[in-house]
DSSP file (Angstrom, degrees, kcal/mol; ACC not computed):
  #  RESIDUE AA STRUCTURE BP1 BP2  ACC     N-H-->O    O-->H-N    N-H-->O    O-->H-N    TCO  KAPPA ALPHA  PHI   PSI    X-CA   Y-CA   Z-CA
    1    1 A X     >        0   0    0      0, 0.0     4,-2.2     0, 0.0     5,-0.1   0.000 360.0 360.0 360.0 -45.6    0.0    0.0   -0.1
    2    2 A X  H  >  +     0   0    0      1,-0.2     4,-2.3     2,-0.2     5,-0.2   0.890 360.0  51.7 -69.4 -34.7    2.7    2.5    0.9
    3    3 A X  H  > S+     0   0    0      1,-0.2     4,-2.0     2,-0.2    -1,-0.2   0.901 110.3  48.9 -64.2 -39.1    4.8    1.6   -2.1
    4    4 A X  H  > S+     0   0    0      1,-0.2     4,-2.0     2,-0.2    -1,-0.2   0.905 113.0  47.3 -69.8 -37.0    1.9    2.2   -4.4
    5    5 A X  H  X S+     0   0    0     -4,-2.2     4,-2.0     1,-0.2    -2,-0.2   0.866 110.1  51.2 -71.7 -34.9    1.2    5.5   -2.7
    6    6 A X  H  X S+     0   0    0     -4,-2.3     4,-1.8     2,-0.2    -1,-0.2   0.806 109.6  50.6 -70.1 -32.6    4.7    6.6   -2.9
    7    7 A X  H  X S+     0   0    0     -4,-2.0     4,-2.6     2,-0.2    -2,-0.2   0.870 110.0  51.9 -69.9 -35.2    4.7    5.8   -6.7
    8    8 A X  H  X S+     0   0    0     -4,-2.0     4,-2.0     2,-0.2    -2,-0.2   0.908 108.2  51.0 -60.7 -43.3    1.5    7.8   -7.0
    9    9 A X  H  X S+     0   0    0     -4,-2.0     4,-1.5     2,-0.2    -2,-0.2   0.884 110.5  47.9 -63.4 -41.7    3.2   10.6   -5.3
   10   10 A X  H  X S+     0   0    0     -4,-1.8     4,-1.7     2,-0.2    -2,-0.2   0.895 111.9  50.6 -69.0 -42.3    6.3   10.4   -7.7
   11   11 A X  H  X S+     0   0    0     -4,-2.6     4,-2.5     1,-0.2    -2,-0.2   0.835 106.5  54.7 -67.0 -29.9    3.9   10.3  -10.7
   12   12 A X  H  X S+     0   0    0     -4,-2.0     4,-2.3     2,-0.2    -1,-0.2   0.880 106.8  51.2 -70.6 -36.0    2.1   13.3   -9.5
   13   13 A X  H  X S+     0   0    0     -4,-1.5     4,-1.6     2,-0.2    -2,-0.2   0.892 112.5  46.3 -65.8 -37.8    5.4   15.3   -9.3
   14   14 A X  H  X S+     0   0    0     -4,-1.7     4,-2.3     2,-0.2    -2,-0.2   0.897 112.1  49.1 -71.4 -41.1    6.2   14.3  -12.8
   15   15 A X  H  X S+     0   0    0     -4,-2.5     4,-2.8     1,-0.2    -2,-0.2   0.878 108.1  56.4 -58.8 -39.3    2.7   15.2  -14.0
   16   16 A X  H  X S+     0   0    0     -4,-2.3     4,-2.0     2,-0.2    -1,-0.2   0.896 107.6  47.4 -61.2 -42.8    3.0   18.5  -12.2
   17   17 A X  H  X S+     0   0    0     -4,-1.6     4,-2.1     2,-0.2    -2,-0.2   0.910 113.3  48.0 -68.4 -39.6    6.2   19.3  -14.2
   18   18 A X  H  X S+     0   0    0     -4,-2.3     4,-2.5     2,-0.2    -2,-0.2   0.902 109.8  52.9 -63.2 -39.5    4.6   18.3  -17.5
   19   19 A X  H  X S+     0   0    0     -4,-2.8     4,-1.9     1,-0.2    -1,-0.2   0.869 107.9  50.2 -62.1 -37.2    1.6   20.3  -16.7
   20   20 A X  H  X S+     0   0    0     -4,-2.0     4,-2.2     2,-0.2    -1,-0.2   0.894 109.5  52.7 -69.7 -37.4    3.8   23.4  -16.0
   21   21 A X  H  X S+     0   0    0     -4,-2.1     4,-2.4     1,-0.2    -2,-0.2   0.923 110.4  47.1 -57.9 -45.1    5.5   22.7  -19.4
   22   22 A X  H  X S+     0   0    0     -4,-2.5     4,-2.0     1,-0.2    -1,-0.2   0.850 109.9  53.3 -66.4 -33.9    2.2   22.7  -21.1
   23   23 A X  H  X S+     0   0    0     -4,-1.9     4,-2.1     2,-0.2    -1,-0.2   0.880 107.6  51.1 -67.3 -39.3    1.1   25.9  -19.4
   24   24 A X  H  X S+     0   0    0     -4,-2.2     4,-2.2     1,-0.2    -2,-0.2   0.939 110.1  49.1 -60.4 -47.7    4.2   27.6  -20.5
   25   25 A X  H  X S+     0   0    0     -4,-2.4     4,-2.0     1,-0.2    -2,-0.2   0.866 110.2  51.7 -63.7 -34.5    3.5   26.5  -24.1
   26   26 A X  H  X S+     0   0    0     -4,-2.0     4,-3.1     2,-0.2    -1,-0.2   0.856 106.5  54.4 -66.4 -37.9   -0.1   27.7  -23.7
   27   27 A X  H  X S+     0   0    0     -4,-2.1     4,-1.9     2,-0.2    -2,-0.2   0.924 109.9  46.0 -62.6 -42.8    1.1   31.1  -22.5
   28   28 A X  H  X S+     0   0    0     -4,-2.2     4,-2.2     2,-0.2    -2,-0.2   0.896 113.6  49.5 -67.8 -36.6    3.3   31.5  -25.6
   29   29 A X  H  X S+     0   0    0     -4,-2.0     4,-2.8     2,-0.2     5,-0.3   0.931 109.9  51.4 -63.8 -46.2    0.4   30.4  -27.8
   30   30 A X  H  X S+     0   0    0     -4,-3.1     4,-1.8     1,-0.2    -1,-0.2   0.846 110.4  49.1 -59.6 -35.0   -2.0   32.8  -26.1
   31   31 A X  H  X S+     0   0    0     -4,-1.9     4,-2.1     2,-0.2    -1,-0.2   0.931 113.7  45.2 -69.4 -46.7    0.5   35.6  -26.7
   32   32 A X  H  X S+     0   0    0     -4,-2.2     4,-2.0     1,-0.2    -2,-0.2   0.884 112.8  50.8 -68.1 -37.8    1.0   34.8  -30.4
   33   33 A X  H  X S+     0   0    0     -4,-2.8     4,-3.1     1,-0.2     5,-0.3   0.913 110.6  49.6 -64.0 -43.1   -2.7   34.3  -31.0
   34   34 A X  H  X S+     0   0    0     -4,-1.8     4,-2.0    -5,-0.3    -2,-0.2   0.905 111.4  48.6 -60.4 -44.0   -3.4   37.7  -29.4
   35   35 A X  H  X S+     0   0    0     -4,-2.1     4,-0.6     1,-0.2    -1,-0.2   0.851 116.0  43.7 -71.4 -31.8   -0.8   39.4  -31.5
   36   36 A X  H  < S+     0   0    0     -4,-2.0     4,-0.5    -5,-0.2    -2,-0.2   0.887 118.2  41.0 -76.5 -40.7   -2.1   37.9  -34.6
   37   37 A X  H  X S+     0   0    0     -4,-3.1     4,-1.9     1,-0.2     3,-0.3   0.755  97.8  72.7 -86.8 -23.2   -5.9   38.4  -34.0
   38   38 A X  H  X S+     0   0    0     -4,-2.0     4,-1.2    -5,-0.3     3,-0.3   0.941 101.0  45.1 -57.3 -47.3   -5.9   41.9  -32.6
   39   39 A X  H  X>S+     0   0    0     -4,-0.6     5,-1.8     1,-0.2     4,-0.5   0.763 108.3  58.5 -68.2 -20.1   -5.1   43.5  -35.9
   40   40 A X  H  45S+     0   0    0     -4,-0.5     3,-0.3    -3,-0.3    -1,-0.2   0.854 101.8  55.0 -73.9 -33.8   -7.7   41.2  -37.7
   41   41 A X  H  <5S+     0   0    0     -4,-1.9    -1,-0.2    -3,-0.3    -2,-0.2   0.866 111.5  44.8 -63.4 -34.1  -10.5   42.7  -35.3
   42   42 A X  H  <5S-     0   0    0     -4,-1.2    -1,-0.2    -5,-0.2    -2,-0.2   0.553 110.6-118.9 -92.2  -2.7   -9.6   46.2  -36.4
   43   43 A X  T  <5S+     0   0    0     -4,-0.5     3,-0.3    -3,-0.3    -3,-0.2   0.633  83.8 114.5  82.5   9.7   -9.3   45.4  -40.1
   44   44 A X      < +     0   0    0     -5,-1.8     7,-0.2     1,-0.2    -4,-0.2  -0.278  25.0 130.6-104.7  44.4   -5.6   46.5  -40.1
   45   45 A X  S >  S+     0   0    0      1,-0.2     3,-1.0     2,-0.2    -1,-0.2   0.924  75.5  43.5 -72.5 -36.7   -4.1   43.1  -40.9
   46   46 A X  T 3  S+     0   0    0     -3,-0.3     3,-0.2     1,-0.2    -1,-0.2   0.767 121.8  40.1 -82.0 -16.8   -1.8   44.4  -43.7
   47   47 A X  T 3> S+     0   0    0      1,-0.1     4,-1.9    -8,-0.1     3,-0.4  -0.061  79.5 116.0-109.3  33.4   -0.8   47.5  -41.8
   48   48 A X  T <4 S+     0   0    0     -3,-1.0    -1,-0.1     1,-0.2    -2,-0.1   0.766  71.9  56.1 -77.5 -22.3   -0.5   45.7  -38.4
   49   49 A X  T  4 S+     0   0    0     -3,-0.2    -1,-0.2    -4,-0.2    -2,-0.1   0.719 117.1  34.3 -83.3 -17.8    3.3   46.4  -38.1
   50   50 A X  T  4 S+     0   0    0     -3,-0.4     2,-0.4     2,-0.1    -2,-0.2   0.637 100.1  84.3-103.2 -18.0    2.8   50.1  -38.5
   51   51 A X  S  < S-     0   0    0     -4,-1.9     2,-0.2    -7,-0.2   -12,-0.0  -0.744  76.2-133.4 -90.0 129.8   -0.5   50.7  -36.8
   52   52 A X        -     0   0    0     -2,-0.4     2,-0.1     1,-0.1    -2,-0.1  -0.490  23.8-108.5 -79.1 151.3   -0.1   51.1  -32.9
   53   53 A X        -     0   0    0     -2,-0.2     2,-0.2     1,-0.1    -1,-0.1  -0.412  28.6-130.9 -73.1 155.4   -2.4   49.2  -30.6
   54   54 A X    >>  -     0   0    0     -2,-0.1     4,-1.9     1,-0.0     3,-0.8  -0.546  33.5 -91.8 -98.3 174.5   -5.1   51.0  -28.7
   55   55 A X  H 3> S+     0   0    0      1,-0.3     4,-1.8     2,-0.2     5,-0.1   0.745 122.1  52.3 -63.1 -28.0   -5.7   50.6  -25.1
   56   56 A X  H 3> S+     0   0    0      2,-0.2     4,-2.3     1,-0.2    -1,-0.3   0.848 108.3  52.8 -72.6 -32.0   -8.3   47.8  -25.3
   57   57 A X  H <> S+     0   0    0     -3,-0.8     4,-2.5     2,-0.2    -2,-0.2   0.925 110.3  47.0 -66.0 -45.4   -6.0   45.7  -27.4
   58   58 A X  H  X S+     0   0    0     -4,-1.9     4,-2.4     2,-0.2    -2,-0.2   0.880 111.0  52.2 -63.4 -36.6   -3.2   46.1  -24.8
   59   59 A X  H  X S+     0   0    0     -4,-1.8     4,-2.7     2,-0.2    -2,-0.2   0.923 110.3  48.5 -65.0 -44.4   -5.7   45.2  -22.0
   60   60 A X  H  X S+     0   0    0     -4,-2.3     4,-2.5     1,-0.2     5,-0.2   0.911 112.1  48.7 -60.7 -42.2   -6.7   42.1  -23.8
   61   61 A X  H  X S+     0   0    0     -4,-2.5     4,-2.5     1,-0.2     5,-0.4   0.887 111.2  49.0 -67.3 -37.2   -3.2   41.1  -24.4
   62   62 A X  H  X S+     0   0    0     -4,-2.4     4,-2.3     2,-0.2     5,-0.3   0.887 112.9  48.7 -63.7 -38.2   -2.2   41.7  -20.8
   63   63 A X  H  X S+     0   0    0     -4,-2.7     4,-2.2     3,-0.2     5,-0.3   0.935 113.6  45.7 -68.5 -43.9   -5.2   39.7  -19.6
   64   64 A X  H  X S+     0   0    0     -4,-2.5     4,-1.5    -5,-0.2    -2,-0.2   0.923 124.0  31.0 -64.9 -46.6   -4.6   36.8  -21.8
   65   65 A X  H  X S+     0   0    0     -4,-2.5     4,-2.2    -5,-0.2     5,-0.2   0.855 120.5  50.7 -85.0 -31.9   -0.9   36.5  -21.3
   66   66 A X  H  X S+     0   0    0     -4,-2.3     4,-2.1    -5,-0.4    -3,-0.2   0.868 110.1  50.1 -70.1 -34.5   -0.8   37.7  -17.8
   67   67 A X  H  X S+     0   0    0     -4,-2.2     4,-2.4    -5,-0.3     5,-0.2   0.929 114.2  44.1 -67.6 -44.0   -3.5   35.3  -16.7
   68   68 A X  H  X S+     0   0    0     -4,-1.5     4,-2.1    -5,-0.3    -2,-0.2   0.901 115.9  48.6 -70.6 -35.6   -1.8   32.1  -18.3
   69   69 A X  H  X S+     0   0    0     -4,-2.2     4,-3.2     2,-0.2    -1,-0.2   0.920 109.9  50.2 -65.2 -40.5    1.6   33.2  -16.9
   70   70 A X  H  X S+     0   0    0     -4,-2.1     4,-2.5     1,-0.2     5,-0.2   0.949 112.7  47.8 -63.8 -46.7    0.2   33.8  -13.4
   71   71 A X  H  X S+     0   0    0     -4,-2.4     4,-2.4     1,-0.2     5,-0.2   0.906 111.8  50.8 -60.9 -38.5   -1.5   30.3  -13.5
   72   72 A X  H  X S+     0   0    0     -4,-2.1     4,-2.3     1,-0.2    -2,-0.2   0.949 111.4  46.9 -63.0 -47.8    1.8   28.8  -14.8
   73   73 A X  H  X S+     0   0    0     -4,-3.2     4,-1.9     2,-0.2    -2,-0.2   0.896 112.0  50.3 -60.1 -39.3    3.8   30.4  -12.0
   74   74 A X  H  X S+     0   0    0     -4,-2.5     4,-1.5     1,-0.2    -1,-0.2   0.905 113.7  44.6 -64.5 -45.3    1.3   29.3   -9.3
   75   75 A X  H  X S+     0   0    0     -4,-2.4     4,-2.7    -5,-0.2    -1,-0.2   0.842 109.3  55.9 -69.0 -32.1    1.3   25.7  -10.5
   76   76 A X  H  X S+     0   0    0     -4,-2.3     4,-2.4    -5,-0.2    -1,-0.2   0.937 108.5  48.2 -60.2 -46.6    5.0   25.7  -10.8
   77   77 A X  H  X S+     0   0    0     -4,-1.9     4,-1.7     2,-0.2    -1,-0.2   0.772 110.3  53.3 -66.0 -30.5    5.2   26.8   -7.1
   78   78 A X  H  X S+     0   0    0     -4,-1.5     4,-2.1     2,-0.2    -2,-0.2   0.931 110.1  45.6 -65.9 -49.7    2.7   24.0   -6.3
   79   79 A X  H  X S+     0   0    0     -4,-2.7     4,-2.1     1,-0.2    -2,-0.2   0.882 111.9  52.3 -64.4 -37.7    4.9   21.4   -8.0
   80   80 A X  H  X S+     0   0    0     -4,-2.4     4,-1.5     1,-0.2    -1,-0.2   0.883 109.8  50.1 -64.6 -36.2    8.0   22.8   -6.2
   81   81 A X  H  <>S+     0   0    0     -4,-1.7     5,-2.4     1,-0.2     4,-0.4   0.833 109.3  50.7 -70.9 -32.3    6.1   22.5   -2.9
   82   82 A X  H  <5S+     0   0    0     -4,-2.1     3,-0.4     3,-0.2    -2,-0.2   0.861 107.5  53.1 -65.4 -39.4    5.2   19.0   -3.6
   83   83 A X  H  <5S+     0   0    0     -4,-2.1    -2,-0.2     1,-0.2    -1,-0.2   0.891 119.9  33.6 -66.7 -37.4    8.8   18.0   -4.5
   84   84 A X  T  <5S-     0   0    0     -4,-1.5    -1,-0.2    -5,-0.1    -2,-0.2   0.322 108.0-121.8-102.7   6.0   10.1   19.4   -1.1
   85   85 A X  T   5 +     0   0    0     -4,-0.4     2,-0.3    -3,-0.4    -3,-0.2   0.945  65.5 135.1  55.6  54.4    6.9   18.5    0.9
   86   86 A X      < +     0   0    0     -5,-2.4    -1,-0.2     1,-0.2     5,-0.1  -0.923  46.3  24.2-130.4 152.9    6.2   22.1    2.0
   87   87 A X     >  -     0   0    0     -2,-0.3     4,-2.1    38,-0.1    -1,-0.2   0.974  58.0-178.1  64.6  65.2    3.1   24.3    2.2
   88   88 A X  H  > S+     0   0    0      1,-0.2     4,-2.4     2,-0.2     5,-0.1   0.913  79.8  48.5 -65.3 -41.1    0.4   21.6    2.5
   89   89 A X  H  > S+     0   0    0      1,-0.2     4,-2.7     2,-0.2     5,-0.2   0.906 110.3  51.2 -70.4 -38.8   -2.5   24.2    2.5
   90   90 A X  H  > S+     0   0    0      2,-0.2     4,-2.6     1,-0.2     5,-0.2   0.927 110.1  49.9 -61.3 -43.8   -1.2   26.1   -0.5
   91   91 A X  H  X S+     0   0    0     -4,-2.1     4,-2.3     2,-0.2    -2,-0.2   0.915 111.9  49.4 -58.9 -44.7   -0.9   22.8   -2.4
   92   92 A X  H  X S+     0   0    0     -4,-2.4     4,-1.9     2,-0.2    -2,-0.2   0.941 110.7  47.3 -59.1 -49.0   -4.4   21.9   -1.5
   93   93 A X  H  X S+     0   0    0     -4,-2.7     4,-2.3     1,-0.2     5,-0.2   0.911 114.2  48.3 -60.2 -42.8   -5.9   25.3   -2.5
   94   94 A X  H  X S+     0   0    0     -4,-2.6     4,-2.5    -5,-0.2    -1,-0.2   0.876 107.5  55.3 -68.5 -32.7   -4.0   25.1   -5.8
   95   95 A X  H  X S+     0   0    0     -4,-2.3     4,-1.2    -5,-0.2    -1,-0.2   0.903 109.5  47.3 -66.5 -35.0   -5.2   21.6   -6.4
   96   96 A X  H  < S+     0   0    0     -4,-1.9     4,-0.2     2,-0.2     3,-0.2   0.912 113.8  47.4 -69.5 -40.9   -8.8   22.8   -6.0
   97   97 A X  H >< S+     0   0    0     -4,-2.3     3,-1.1     1,-0.2     4,-0.2   0.801 105.7  58.7 -69.9 -30.6   -8.2   25.7   -8.3
   98   98 A X  H >< S+     0   0    0     -4,-2.5     3,-2.0     1,-0.2    -1,-0.2   0.821  90.5  71.8 -66.3 -30.0   -6.6   23.5  -10.9
   99   99 A X  T 3< S+     0   0    0     -4,-1.2    -1,-0.2     1,-0.3     7,-0.2   0.729  88.2  64.4 -61.3 -16.4   -9.7   21.4  -11.1
  100  100 A X  T <  S+     0   0    0     -3,-1.1     2,-1.2    -4,-0.2    -1,-0.3   0.673  82.9  83.4 -74.3 -18.7  -11.3   24.4  -12.9
  101  101 A X  S <>>S-     0   0    0     -3,-2.0     4,-1.4    -4,-0.2     5,-0.8  -0.694  88.6-123.7 -94.5  89.2   -8.9   24.0  -15.8
  102  102 A X  T  45 -     0   0    0     -2,-1.2     2,-0.2     3,-0.2    -2,-0.1  -0.379  68.1  -0.3 -76.0 150.7  -10.5   21.3  -18.0
  103  103 A X  T  >5S+     0   0    0     -2,-0.1     4,-1.9    -4,-0.1     5,-0.2  -0.890 134.9  23.6 -86.7 -34.1   -9.4   18.6  -19.0
  104  104 A X  H  >5S+     0   0    0     -2,-0.2     4,-2.6     1,-0.2     5,-0.2   0.897 122.7  53.7 -72.9 -34.3   -5.9   18.1  -17.8
  105  105 A X  H  X5S+     0   0    0     -4,-1.4     4,-3.4     2,-0.2    -3,-0.2   0.887 107.8  52.7 -57.9 -41.1   -6.2   20.4  -14.8
  106  106 A X  H  ><S+     0   0    0     -5,-0.8     4,-2.7     2,-0.2     5,-0.2   0.939 112.4  42.8 -59.8 -49.1   -9.3   18.5  -13.6
  107  107 A X  H  X S+     0   0    0     -4,-1.9     4,-2.3     2,-0.2    -2,-0.2   0.928 118.1  45.3 -61.4 -47.2   -7.5   15.2  -13.8
  108  108 A X  H  X S+     0   0    0     -4,-2.6     4,-2.2     2,-0.2    -2,-0.2   0.910 113.2  51.4 -67.5 -43.6   -4.3   16.6  -12.1
  109  109 A X  H  X S+     0   0    0     -4,-3.4     4,-2.3     2,-0.2    -2,-0.2   0.924 111.3  46.1 -60.1 -49.1   -6.4   18.6   -9.4
  110  110 A X  H  X S+     0   0    0     -4,-2.7     4,-2.7     1,-0.2     5,-0.2   0.912 112.4  49.8 -65.7 -38.9   -8.4   15.6   -8.4
  111  111 A X  H  X S+     0   0    0     -4,-2.3     4,-1.8    -5,-0.2    -1,-0.2   0.889 112.9  48.3 -65.3 -35.7   -5.3   13.3   -8.2
  112  112 A X  H  X S+     0   0    0     -4,-2.2     4,-2.6     2,-0.2    -2,-0.2   0.879 111.8  48.9 -67.6 -40.1   -3.6   15.9   -6.1
  113  113 A X  H  X S+     0   0    0     -4,-2.3     4,-1.9     2,-0.2    -2,-0.2   0.955 112.3  48.1 -64.8 -52.4   -6.6   16.3   -3.8
  114  114 A X  H  < S+     0   0    0     -4,-2.7     4,-0.5     1,-0.2    -2,-0.2   0.886 115.0  45.1 -60.8 -39.8   -6.9   12.5   -3.3
  115  115 A X  H >< S+     0   0    0     -4,-1.8     3,-0.9    -5,-0.2     6,-0.3   0.901 111.5  51.8 -69.1 -41.5   -3.2   12.2   -2.6
  116  116 A X  H 3< S+     0   0    0     -4,-2.6    -2,-0.2     1,-0.2    -1,-0.2   0.772 104.4  57.6 -66.7 -25.3   -3.1   15.1   -0.3
  117  117 A X  T 3< S+     0   0    0     -4,-1.9    -1,-0.2    -5,-0.2    -2,-0.2   0.619  84.3 104.6 -78.9 -15.1   -6.0   13.8    1.8
  118  118 A X  S <> S-     0   0    0     -3,-0.9     4,-1.6    -4,-0.5     5,-0.1  -0.371  76.7-127.9 -68.4 149.3   -4.2   10.5    2.5
  119  119 A X  H  > S+     0   0    0      1,-0.2     4,-2.0     2,-0.2     5,-0.2   0.883 106.0  57.7 -63.4 -42.2   -2.7   10.1    6.1
  120  120 A X  H  > S+     0   0    0      1,-0.2     4,-2.4     2,-0.2    -1,-0.2   0.903 106.4  48.7 -60.9 -40.3    0.8    9.1    4.7
  121  121 A X  H  > S+     0   0    0     -6,-0.3     4,-2.3     1,-0.2    -1,-0.2   0.896 109.1  51.7 -70.1 -37.9    1.1   12.4    2.8
  122  122 A X  H  X S+     0   0    0     -4,-1.6     4,-2.3     1,-0.2    -1,-0.2   0.874 110.1  49.9 -64.0 -35.1    0.1   14.4    5.8
  123  123 A X  H  X S+     0   0    0     -4,-2.0     4,-2.9     2,-0.2     5,-0.2   0.905 109.0  52.6 -65.1 -42.8    2.7   12.7    7.9
  124  124 A X  H  X S+     0   0    0     -4,-2.4     4,-1.6     1,-0.2    -2,-0.2   0.914 112.4  44.8 -59.9 -41.6    5.3   13.4    5.2
  125  125 A X  H  X S+     0   0    0     -4,-2.3     4,-2.2     2,-0.2    -1,-0.2   0.891 113.1  50.4 -72.4 -37.7    4.4   17.1    5.2
  126  126 A X  H  X S+     0   0    0     -4,-2.3     4,-2.1     2,-0.2    -2,-0.2   0.898 110.4  49.0 -67.5 -39.6    4.4   17.3    8.9
  127  127 A X  H  X S+     0   0    0     -4,-2.9     4,-2.1     2,-0.2    -1,-0.2   0.854 110.5  51.5 -63.5 -34.0    7.8   15.6    9.2
  128  128 A X  H  X S+     0   0    0     -4,-1.6     4,-1.9    -5,-0.2    -2,-0.2   0.932 110.3  49.5 -69.5 -45.3    9.2   18.0    6.6
  129  129 A X  H  X S+     0   0    0     -4,-2.2     4,-1.4     1,-0.2    -2,-0.2   0.889 111.3  48.9 -61.1 -39.3    7.8   20.9    8.7
  130  130 A X  H  X S+     0   0    0     -4,-2.1     4,-1.3     1,-0.2    -1,-0.2   0.871 110.5  49.9 -72.2 -36.2    9.4   19.5   11.9
  131  131 A X  H  < S+     0   0    0     -4,-2.1    -1,-0.2     1,-0.2    -2,-0.2   0.834 109.1  52.2 -70.6 -28.4   12.8   19.1   10.2
  132  132 A X  H  < S+     0   0    0     -4,-1.9    -1,-0.2     1,-0.2    -2,-0.2   0.827 107.3  53.7 -74.8 -29.3   12.7   22.6    8.9
  133  133 A X  H  <        0   0    0     -4,-1.4    -2,-0.2     1,-0.2    -1,-0.2   0.843 360.0 360.0 -69.6 -35.0   12.0   23.9   12.4
  134  134 A X     <        0   0    0     -4,-1.3    -1,-0.2    -5,-0.1    -2,-0.2   0.429 360.0 360.0 -74.7 360.0   14.9   22.2   14.0
C-alpha cells in the first residue's frame, strides 16, 4: 500500500512538471494568438506592423498573457512545494483551483486532492515541517 502511494506521489510530481511545461506553451500560444488576431479585429491586418495598438488591445493582451503566466507560475510553485513536501495548505488550495482548468487540470487537481488527503502524505508534510523547524 505504501509503495503504491509513494509511486503515485512520484507520478504526481512528474505530471506537475509536464503540466507546467504545457502551461508555458499555452502562454506562448496565447500571446501569439493575441498578437495575430488583434489587428484582424480592427481590419488593419496588412498594416499591423505600422499601426499602434489601442488601449483595449493592450488590456486584452495583458489579460490573456498575464492570466496564463500567473497560472503557470502558481502551479510551478505548487509542484515545487510537492517536491520538497512544503506548504500543504497552499498545495491543497491550488489543487482545488486546478480542477477548474478542464481537461488536464481537472485530472491533475483531483489526483492531487486524493493524494493530499491521505494520512501518509500528511505525515510526510508534517515531518518536513518539523525538520525545517529544528
